[in-house]
N, C-alpha and C positions, 0 to 999 in steps of 0.2 A: 622453480624451473622456468626458463625463458624460452619461448618459441619464436622461430623466425616468421612463421605465418601469423599475420595480424589477427586473423579470425580466432586462432587458438589462444593468442595472447589476451584477446578480449574475453574469451571464455574464462580464463583464469581470474581476470579482474571481476567478472560477474560472480564467480564462486566466492571470491574473497569478500566482496560486498555483501553477498547473501549471508555469509558466516557472521560478519559484523552486525548486520541488521537482526539476525536471529538472536545473537548474544544480547543486544540492546533490548530486543523485545522480551526475552526471557527475564531480564533484570527488571523491566517495567512491570511485567506480569507479577513477579514476586512482590514488588512494592504495592501493587493494586490488590494483592491477595487473590489472584486468579492464576489459572494455568496459562501457558503461552497460547494454546489453542483457543481457549475461551476469550482471551484478550484480543487475539487476531480476528476472531469472528465478530466481536463487538465493534472493533475499529472498522472493519469492512462494512458492517451494517450501518454504522454512523456515516461513513463516507458515501455510501449508496443513497441513504436517506437525504443527505445534504444535496447531492447532485439532482435527485428527483425533485426536491423542493425548488431548487434554483431553476431547473429547466421547465418544471411545471408552471412556475410563475411567469417565465418568459413566454411560454406558449399561451397562457391565459391572457397575458397583456397583448400579445401579437394577434390573437383571434378577435379581440375587441376593436382593433384598429381598422379592420375591414377596408 
């Protein structure tokens, strides 16, 4: 279905992308021997940890420069 309103058209694209990502995630979860929910939580935690480490290192380096 095609909408004339660009906002609604973008919503359709987001839904389609979410469906694709969910399908790929479920396939990866099966390969990893986990459920999609377990894999998703693990990936989120890994990403959060990486960000905290990167920004923590930057803050530590910045505080020593004084």
